[in-house]
C-alpha positions in Angstrom: 113.7 14.5 51.2 110.3 16.4 51.3 108.3 16.7 48.3 106.1 19.7 47.4 103.2 19.0 45.1 102.1 21.8 42.8 98.4 22.4 42.8 97.5 23.4 39.4 94.3 25.7 39.0 91.1 24.5 37.3 91.7 23.5 33.4 91.0 26.6 31.3 88.4 25.8 28.6 89.2 26.2 25.0 87.6 29.1 23.5 86.3 28.5 20.1 85.9 31.9 18.0 82.5 32.8 17.2 81.6 32.4 13.4 81.7 35.5 11.4 78.8 36.2 8.9 81.4 35.5 6.1 82.4 32.2 7.6 78.6 31.3 7.7 77.8 32.2 4.3 80.7 30.3 2.9 79.9 27.1 4.7 76.2 27.4 3.6 77.5 27.7 0.0 79.8 24.7 0.5 76.7 22.6 2.1 74.8 23.8 -0.9 76.8 22.6 -3.5 77.9 19.1 -1.3 74.2 18.9 -1.5 74.2 19.1 -5.2 76.7 16.5 -5.5 75.0 14.1 -3.0 71.8 14.3 -5.2 73.5 14.0 -8.6 76.2 11.6 -7.7 75.8 9.8 -4.3 72.1 8.9 -4.3 72.0 7.7 -7.8 75.1 5.5 -7.4 73.2 4.2 -4.3 70.1 3.4 -6.4 72.0 1.5 -8.8 73.8 -0.5 -6.3 70.5 -1.3 -4.8 69.0 -2.4 -7.9 71.9 -4.6 -8.6 70.8 -6.6 -5.5 67.3 -6.8 -6.5 66.4 -10.0 -7.7 62.9 -11.1 -8.9 61.7 -14.9 -8.5 58.5 -16.0 -10.3 57.1 -18.5 -7.6 54.4 -20.6 -9.6 53.4 -22.4 -6.4 52.0 -19.3 -5.3 49.1 -19.7 -8.1 46.5 -22.4 -8.3 44.3 -23.0 -11.7 41.3 -24.8 -12.9 40.0 -25.5 -16.2 36.4 -26.0 -17.4 36.0 -27.5 -20.9 32.5 -27.8 -20.7 32.0 -30.6 -18.5 32.7 -28.7 -15.2 35.7 -27.5 -13.3 38.8 -30.0 -13.4 41.1 -30.6 -10.5 42.8 -27.6 -8.9 46.6 -27.8 -9.6 49.4 -25.2 -8.6 51.2 -23.5 -11.4 54.6 -25.2 -10.3 52.8 -28.6 -10.8 51.6 -27.7 -14.2 54.8 -26.2 -15.3 56.5 -29.7 -14.1 54.4 -31.6 -16.6 55.3 -29.7 -19.5 58.2 -30.0 -22.0 61.4 -28.8 -20.5 62.0 -25.1 -21.7 58.4 -24.4 -22.4 58.4 -22.2 -19.2 61.1 -20.3 -17.7 61.3 -20.7 -14.0 63.3 -18.9 -11.5 65.0 -15.3 -11.6 63.2 -13.1 -13.9 64.2 -9.5 -15.0 62.5 -6.5 -13.1 58.6 -6.4 -13.4 58.9 -9.0 -16.3 55.4 -10.7 -16.0 54.5 -14.3 -17.0 51.2 -14.6 -19.1 49.2 -17.4 -17.4 48.4 -18.6 -20.8 52.0 -19.9 -21.1 51.0 -22.7 -18.6 48.6 -24.3 -21.0 50.3 -25.2 -24.2 46.9 -26.0 -25.9 45.6 -22.9 -25.1 43.4 -21.1 -27.9 41.6 -17.7 -27.4 39.0 -18.7 -29.6 38.0 -21.8 -27.8 34.9 -22.2 -25.3 37.2 -23.2 -22.6 36.8 -21.4 -19.3 39.7 -20.8 -16.8 39.9 -19.7 -13.2 43.0 -18.8 -11.1 43.7 -18.0 -7.4 46.3 -17.2 -5.2 47.2 -19.7 -2.7 50.4 -18.7 -0.9 51.3 -15.1 0.6 53.5 -12.9 -1.9 51.6 -13.9 -5.2 50.1 -11.3 -7.2 48.1 -11.7 -10.5 47.4 -8.8 -12.8 44.4 -8.6 -15.1 45.4 -5.8 -17.4 46.0 -2.8 -15.0 44.0 -4.4 -11.9 45.8 -6.0 -9.3 44.8 -9.0 -7.8 46.2 -10.3 -4.5 43.3 -12.0 -2.6 42.7 -15.8 -2.3 39.4 -15.9 -4.2 38.7 -17.7 -7.4 38.7 -15.6 -10.4 37.0 -16.9 -13.7 37.9 -15.7 -17.2 36.6 -16.8 -20.6 39.6 -17.8 -23.2 39.5 -14.4 -24.6 39.7 -12.8 -21.3 42.3 -15.4 -19.9 44.8 -13.7 -22.4 45.1 -10.7 -20.1 46.0 -12.4 -17.0 49.6 -12.2 -15.9 51.7 -13.3 -12.9 54.0 -10.8 -11.2 57.3 -12.0 -9.9 58.3 -11.6 -6.2 61.0 -9.0 -5.5 63.6 -9.8 -3.0 67.2 -8.9 -2.2 70.4 -10.9 -2.7 73.4 -11.8 -4.6 71.2 -13.8 -7.0 72.2 -11.5 -10.0 75.8 -11.6 -9.6 75.5 -15.5 -9.4 73.8 -15.5 -12.7 76.4 -13.0 -14.3 79.4 -15.2 -13.2 77.6 -18.4 -14.2 77.0 -17.0 -17.6 80.2 -17.5 -19.7 79.5 -15.0 -22.6 78.9 -12.3 -19.9 81.9 -13.2 -17.7 84.3 -13.3 -20.5 83.5 -9.6 -21.3 85.6 -9.1 -17.8 88.8 -10.5 -19.4 88.2 -8.9 -22.7 87.8 -5.4 -21.2 91.0 -5.9 -19.2 92.9 -7.6 -22.1 92.0 -4.5 -24.6 92.8 -2.0 -22.0 96.1 -3.4 -21.0 97.2 -3.9 -24.7 95.9 -0.3 -25.5 97.9 1.3 -22.5 101.1 -0.4 -23.3 100.9 1.0 -27.0 99.6 4.4 -26.1 102.3 5.0 -23.4 105.0 3.9 -25.5 104.0 6.1 -28.5 103.1 9.3 -26.1 106.5 8.9 -24.4 108.5 8.8 -27.8 106.3 11.8 -29.0 106.7 14.1 -25.7 110.3 13.0 -25.4 110.9 14.2 -29.0 109.4 17.5 -28.4 111.1 17.9 -25.0 114.7 16.8 -25.7 115.4 17.8 -29.1 115.7 20.8 -31.3 113.3 19.7 -33.8 111.2 22.2 -35.9 107.6 22.4 -35.9 107.0 21.6 -32.6 104.2 23.8 -32.0 102.4 22.3 -35.0 102.9 18.8 -33.6 101.6 19.9 -29.8 98.4 21.3 -31.6 98.1 18.0 -33.8 98.6 15.9 -30.7 95.4 17.5 -29.0 93.2 16.8 -32.1 91.7 13.6 -30.7 90.3 15.4 -27.6 88.1 17.3 -30.2 86.2 14.1 -31.6 83.9 11.6 -29.9 85.3 8.1 -29.4 83.0 6.9 -32.0 84.9 8.7 -35.0 88.1 6.6 -35.0 86.1 3.5 -35.3 84.2 4.9 -38.5 87.6 5.9 -40.0 88.9 2.6 -39.4 85.9 0.9 -41.0 86.7 3.0 -44.4 90.4 2.2 -44.1 90.4 -1.5 -43.2 86.7 -2.7 -43.2 85.2 -5.1 -46.0 85.4 -2.3 -48.6 88.3 -0.5 -47.1 90.8 1.4 -48.8 94.1 -0.4 -47.4 92.3 -3.4 -45.8 95.2 -5.7 -47.4 97.6 -4.2 -44.5 95.7 -6.4 -41.9 96.9 -9.5 -43.9 93.4 -11.3 -43.8 92.7 -10.2 -40.1 89.3 -8.5 -39.6 89.3 -4.9 -38.2 86.0 -5.7 -36.4 87.2 -6.8 -32.9 90.1 -6.3 -30.7 92.5 -5.0 -33.3 90.0 -2.2 -34.2 89.4 -1.3 -30.6 93.1 -1.2 -29.8 93.7 1.0 -32.8 91.0 3.5 -32.1 91.7 3.6 -28.3 95.5 4.5 -29.0 93.9 7.3 -31.1 91.6 8.9 -28.6 93.8 8.4 -25.5 97.1 9.5 -27.0 96.5 13.4 -25.9 95.8 12.2 -22.4 99.0 10.2 -21.8 101.2 12.9 -24.0 99.9 15.6 -21.4 100.9 13.7 -18.3 104.2 12.5 -19.8 104.9 15.9 -21.1 104.7 17.4 -17.7 106.8 14.8 -16.2 109.6 15.1 -18.7 109.4 18.9 -18.4 110.3 18.9 -14.6 113.6 17.0 -15.1 116.5 18.4 -13.4 119.4 19.4 -15.7 121.9 18.7 -12.9 121.5 15.0 -13.0 122.3 15.2 -17.0 125.2 17.3 -16.1 126.3 14.7 -13.6 125.8 11.9 -15.9 128.2 13.7 -18.7 130.8 14.2 -15.8 130.7 10.5 -15.1 131.1 9.6 -19.0 127.8 7.7 -19.0 126.7 6.7 -22.4 123.4 8.4 -23.8 121.6 4.8 -23.4 122.7 4.3 -20.0 121.8 8.1 -18.9 118.3 7.4 -20.6 117.8 4.3 -18.3 119.1 5.6 -15.1 118.3 9.3 -15.3 115.4 9.7 -17.6 113.2 6.9 -17.0 113.4 7.1 -13.2 112.9 10.9 -13.2 109.6 10.1 -15.4 108.5 6.8 -13.7 105.7 8.5 -11.5 104.4 10.4 -14.9 104.7 7.0 -16.8 102.8 5.2 -14.4 100.1 8.0 -13.9 99.6 8.2 -17.7 99.3 4.3 -17.8 96.5 4.3 -15.3 94.5 7.0 -16.9 94.7 5.6 -20.2 93.7 2.1 -19.0 90.4 3.8 -17.2 89.6 5.7 -20.2 89.9 2.4 -22.3 88.0 0.0 -20.0 85.1 2.6 -19.6 84.7 3.7 -23.3 81.7 2.7 -25.0 81.3 4.5 -28.3 84.3 2.9 -29.8 83.9 -0.7 -29.2 80.2 -0.2 -30.1 81.1 0.9 -33.4 84.0 -1.5 -34.4 83.8 -4.3 -31.8 81.8 -6.6 -33.8 81.0 -9.8 -31.7 84.0 -9.0 -29.1 81.9 -8.0 -26.0 83.5 -5.6 -23.3 81.9 -4.5 -20.2 80.8 -0.9 -21.3 78.9 -2.6 -24.3 77.6 -5.1 -22.1 75.7 -2.5 -20.1 74.2 -1.1 -23.3 73.1 -4.5 -24.5 71.5 -5.5 -21.2 69.8 -2.1 -20.7 68.7 -1.1 -24.1 68.6 -4.5 -25.9 67.1 -6.7 -23.3 65.5 -4.1 -21.0 67.3 -6.2 -18.1 68.0 -3.2 -15.8 69.1 -5.3 -12.9 71.7 -7.2 -14.9 72.9 -3.8 -16.4 73.2 -2.5 -12.8 75.4 -5.7 -12.1 77.9 -5.1 -14.8 78.2 -1.6 -14.0 79.3 -2.3 -10.4 81.6 -4.8 -11.9 83.0 -2.0 -14.3 83.3 0.4 -11.3 86.0 -2.2 -9.6 88.9 -1.7 -12.3 88.0 1.9 -12.8 87.9 2.9 -9.1 91.4 0.7 -8.7 93.1 2.5 -11.5 91.6 6.1 -10.3 93.1 5.3 -6.6 96.6 4.5 -7.8 96.7 7.5 -10.1 96.0 9.6 -7.3 98.6 8.0 -5.1 101.3 8.4 -8.1 100.4 11.8 -8.6 100.9 12.9 -5.0 104.5 11.0 -5.3 105.1 13.1 -8.4 104.9 16.3 -6.6 107.7 15.2 -4.2 110.2 14.9 -6.9 110.2 18.9 -7.3 112.9 20.6 -5.4 113.9 24.4 -5.0 117.2 23.9 -6.4 116.1 22.0 -9.8 117.4 23.4 -13.1 115.3 23.4 -16.0 116.7 21.1 -18.7 117.6 22.8 -22.1 118.2 20.6 -25.2 121.0 21.0 -27.3 121.2 20.9 -31.2 122.1 17.4 -32.5 121.1 17.2 -36.2 120.9 13.5 -36.4 118.8 13.0 -33.5 116.7 15.9 -34.3 115.9 14.3 -37.6 114.8 11.3 -36.0 112.5 12.9 -33.7 111.0 15.0 -36.7 110.4 11.8 -38.8 108.9 10.0 -35.5 106.6 12.9 -34.7 105.5 13.1 -38.2 104.5 9.7 -38.2 102.3 9.9 -35.3 100.9 13.1 -36.8 100.3 11.1 -39.8 98.5 8.6 -37.8 96.2 11.0 -36.3 95.6 13.5 -39.2 95.0 10.0 -41.3 92.0 8.9 -39.4 90.5 12.3 -39.3 91.1 13.0 -42.7 89.4 9.7 -43.7 86.3 10.7 -41.7 86.2 13.9 -43.6 86.6 12.2 -47.1 83.9 9.4 -46.2 81.5 12.6 -45.2 81.7 14.4 -48.5 81.4 11.3 -50.9 78.3 10.2 -52.8 78.4 6.4 -52.1 81.3 4.3 -51.0 83.1 2.7 -52.6 81.0 3.0 -56.0 80.6 6.7 -56.5 83.3 8.6 -55.1 82.5 11.9 -56.5 81.9 14.8 -54.1 78.7 15.7 -52.4 77.2 17.4 -49.3 74.3 14.9 -49.2 75.7 13.2 -46.0 75.1 16.4 -44.2 71.2 16.5 -45.0 70.6 14.8 -41.4 67.1 15.6 -41.4 66.4 12.8 -43.8 68.3 10.2 -41.8 68.1 8.3 -38.3 69.7 10.1 -35.4 67.5 13.3 -34.8 68.5 15.1 -37.6 70.1 18.9 -37.5 68.2 19.4 -34.2 70.3 17.1 -32.5 73.4 19.0 -33.5 71.7 22.0 -32.1 70.7 20.2 -29.1 74.2 19.3 -28.4 75.5 23.0 -28.5 72.6 24.3 -26.3 73.5 21.6 -23.8 77.3 22.0 -23.9 76.8 25.9 -23.3 74.5 25.3 -20.5 76.9 22.9 -19.1 79.9 25.1 -19.6 78.3 28.2 -18.0 76.5 26.3 -15.0 79.4 24.1 -14.6 81.9 26.5 -14.5 80.2 28.6 -11.9 79.1 25.6 -9.5 82.8 23.8 -9.7 84.8 27.2 -9.2 82.5 28.2 -6.4 83.0 25.0 -5.0 86.6 25.0 -5.1 86.7 28.4 -3.7 84.6 27.4 -0.5 87.0 24.3 0.1 90.3 26.4 -0.3 89.3 29.6 1.5 86.8 28.7 4.0 88.6 28.6 7.5 88.2 25.9 9.8 85.4 23.4 9.2 88.1 20.9 8.6 85.9 17.6 8.6 83.1 19.1 5.9 86.0 20.4 3.8 87.5 16.9 3.7 83.8 15.2 2.8 83.4 17.8 0.2 86.7 17.1 -1.3 86.2 13.3 -1.3 82.8 13.6 -3.0 84.5 16.2 -5.4 86.9 13.6 -6.6 84.5 10.7 -7.0 83.2 11.8 -10.6 86.5 10.9 -12.0 86.5 7.4 -10.9 83.0 6.7 -12.2 82.4 5.6 -15.7 80.1 7.7 -17.8 78.0 4.5 -18.6 77.4 3.7 -14.9 76.6 7.3 -14.2 73.8 7.3 -16.8 72.5 4.0 -15.7 72.4 5.3 -12.2 70.3 8.4 -13.2 67.8 6.2 -14.8 67.1 4.3 -11.4 67.2 7.5 -9.2 65.4 10.1 -11.5 62.8 7.9 -13.4 61.4 6.8 -10.0 57.9 8.1 -9.8 58.3 8.7 -6.2 61.4 10.9 -6.6 60.1 14.5 -6.4 62.8 15.4 -9.0 61.2 12.9 -11.5 59.9 16.0 -13.5 63.6 16.3 -14.9 63.9 13.0 -16.6 63.9 12.9 -20.3 64.7 16.7 -20.4 67.7 18.7 -21.4 68.3 19.6 -17.8 69.1 16.1 -16.8 71.6 16.1 -19.6 73.3 19.0 -18.2 73.4 18.1 -14.7 74.8 14.6 -15.6 77.5 16.2 -17.8 78.6 18.6 -15.1 78.6 16.0 -12.5 80.6 13.4 -14.9 83.2 16.1 -15.5 83.4 17.7 -12.1 86.7 16.4 -10.9 88.9 17.9 -13.4 87.4 21.2 -13.3 87.4 21.1 -9.4 91.2 20.4 -9.6 91.9 23.4 -12.1 90.0 25.7 -9.9 91.9 24.4 -6.8 95.5 25.0 -8.4 94.4 28.6 -9.3 93.1 29.2 -5.9 96.4 27.9 -4.2 98.5 30.4 -6.2 96.5 33.4 -4.2 98.1 34.3 -1.2 95.9 34.1 1.8 96.6 37.8 2.8 93.9 38.8 0.6 91.3 37.4 3.0 93.0 38.9 6.1 93.4 42.3 4.3 89.5 42.1 3.2 88.6 41.5 6.9 90.7 44.2 8.4 88.7 46.5 5.9 85.6 44.8 7.0 84.7 44.0 3.2 82.2 41.3 2.6 83.6 37.9 1.3 81.3 38.3 -1.9 82.9 41.6 -2.8 86.5 40.0 -2.4 85.4 37.0 -4.5 84.1 39.3 -7.3 86.5 41.9 -7.4 89.7 40.2 -6.6 89.3 36.4 -6.8 87.6 35.9 -9.9 89.6 38.4 -12.2 92.9 36.9 -10.8 91.5 33.1 -11.8 89.9 34.2 -14.7 92.3 32.1 -16.9 91.3 29.0 -14.8 87.7 29.5 -15.0 87.8 29.9 -18.9 89.9 26.8 -18.9 87.4 24.9 -16.9 84.6 26.2 -19.3 86.2 25.0 -22.7 87.0 21.7 -21.0 83.5 21.1 -20.1 82.1 22.3 -23.2 84.5 20.1 -25.5 83.6 17.3 -23.4 80.0 17.8 -23.3 79.9 17.8 -26.9 81.8 14.5 -27.5 80.5 12.4 -24.7 78.3 9.3 -25.7 78.6 7.0 -22.6 77.1 9.5 -20.1 74.0 10.5 -21.9 73.1 7.3 -24.0 70.5 6.2 -21.5 69.2 9.9 -20.8 68.0 11.6 -24.2 64.5 11.5 -25.3 63.3 12.3 -29.0 63.1 15.9 -28.1 66.9 16.0 -26.8 69.0 13.8 -29.0 72.4 14.9 -29.3 75.0 15.0 -32.0 77.3 12.4 -30.4 74.2 10.2 -30.0 73.0 10.8 -33.5 76.6 9.5 -34.6 75.9 6.1 -32.7 72.2 5.8 -34.1 73.3 6.6 -37.6 76.1 4.1 -37.4 73.7 1.4 -36.1 71.2 2.2 -38.9 74.0 1.7 -41.7 74.3 5.3 -42.5 78.0 5.5 -41.7 78.9 8.4 -44.0 76.4 10.7 -42.5 77.5 9.4 -39.2 81.0 10.5 -40.0 79.6 13.9 -41.1 77.9 14.6 -37.8 81.3 13.4 -36.3 83.0 16.0 -38.3 80.7 18.9 -37.2 81.3 18.0 -33.5 85.1 18.3 -34.3 84.7 21.6 -36.2 82.5 23.0 -33.2 85.2 22.2 -30.7 87.7 23.6 -32.8 85.8 26.8 -33.2 85.5 26.7 -29.5 89.0 26.3 -28.8 89.8 29.4 -31.2 87.1 31.6 -29.3 88.9 30.3 -26.0 92.2 31.4 -27.2 91.2 34.7 -28.4 89.5 35.3 -24.9 92.8 34.4 -23.4 94.6 36.8 -25.5 92.0 39.7 -25.5 89.9 39.9 -22.3 92.6 38.3 -20.1 95.3 40.8 -21.4 93.3 43.7 -19.2 92.2 41.5 -16.4 95.9 39.8 -15.9 97.8 43.0 -16.5 99.2 43.0 -12.9 101.2 39.8 -13.7 103.3 41.6 -15.9 104.4 44.4 -13.3 
């Protein structure tokens, strides 16, 4: 059979539509915000990672010395040979921290600056550098000094790259144990918090108990206070002079017990919100089927309720785990000698000025935080798959006995929250605990105490306002560009990845990374270091992800036809954005603003390395006053943060009901 071959014409080239002016503008804006994230997140983290691999070794064999005690110069000997003859421990050889220099006099145990002895030194090997005051010496010539001048001669370590810092870390038992301590505390706190939060959310969702609104409001209270505050309250309740210290049966609150109790307090709202959402989307048809099959309430709970909420429970567990393992304030206040990773970073950087080891601990802390964040994101995507168009909302039915049990349980949880907060307020208004319990406002006289005075409080408000204003604009604009830009799939994907990164970066890690990046004299942005501006930038970046997700959620609710109609009418994108998008999404923008403001007021870990004497913040003042032993004033400052955030919440509520009543009128048509 004859066959015929069809000859196709030349392949048609794919014609890409030309970019409009609006497309170009939107992509440029996206690149600008992406550049901001690169400068404020990616580059600082890279600088920190590089610092963790920077090792410094003091090579004493690179230096030679001679001594003249009045009878001529003695034999030439290297620094290594001199150190070998000294008693063990007199000279620390090997790895050193940063630019830590060793005084040349350390090699001569009988050195006296009053003696008439002469010393001279020279470099005998490449890489050796001596410093005489601020003068750098790198040649191979002899340099002679009198005893008085010889005190100023130092030997500079040689910088190299490697895993030496990590080897030192894992070979130091005290440091290595912090990993176990952090994971142990985070695990125990997660189990307790998720269990309590589930019971609380279940009681509010599945009962007809009274005062639900009050309990929901109380559950949100811990979000408004810094994590240091529950630690201070626990000191007054269970410390050496505590009100009810006998309830611990001889155990100390300073250590894992105190850290766990405080962690449950400040993470409870986060777990409750997630579990509340998971329970609220339960399908009533499943419960109707269980009743039809005559399943007992206990069996229904384990076969319907728990499986339906399992993704919410898992997500809540990883969120709580991440919050606890990265928290710095609480273990710093009440941890005692129980070291955890976040506090180790602070001790290495502030206490020992060992920035390289601080970077190593930061990298180690990143591992569990990134792992918890990754699993949480996977679980949240699975959670969405549980929703179907046929789902029926579950309405609880009256059950007097069950409702009373739920009321009692929620009352106990509320008592726990209000009890810690009330103890802090009580401590803030008494004269001298526990000897003079008369009321006084002396503890609010911050100007006569360590911590920065009232100026630190006003600095916090100023920083939080700038962070909320600038952060809301940057975050919402970035979300708009990702959601509404047509095409540019690769660029949008990379931007989305960078926008999600901050949630996985602990505040301590980000703050330390900013030191390495912005404090570099060669960085053109060095002028921002130790200013209020760097605190604003760090706070915006630290809390970027939640605001970004909030913006995307609001923008996804807007029909894409808005852009099509705008394009057909030849209206510029900025006009659509200002006249339609912003008014429609104003509730989300206000939510982003209040979220950033509250967190900027309460954060400690992200800013503890970055403030200067002129930019001390209220949350840092709480830490400094507690370190100085002024616990009652620290509690007073913590309560000022709480009252400020509570007032901000009320303002946010008023705006939601007032201004939004006009801009959102279309929703009720």
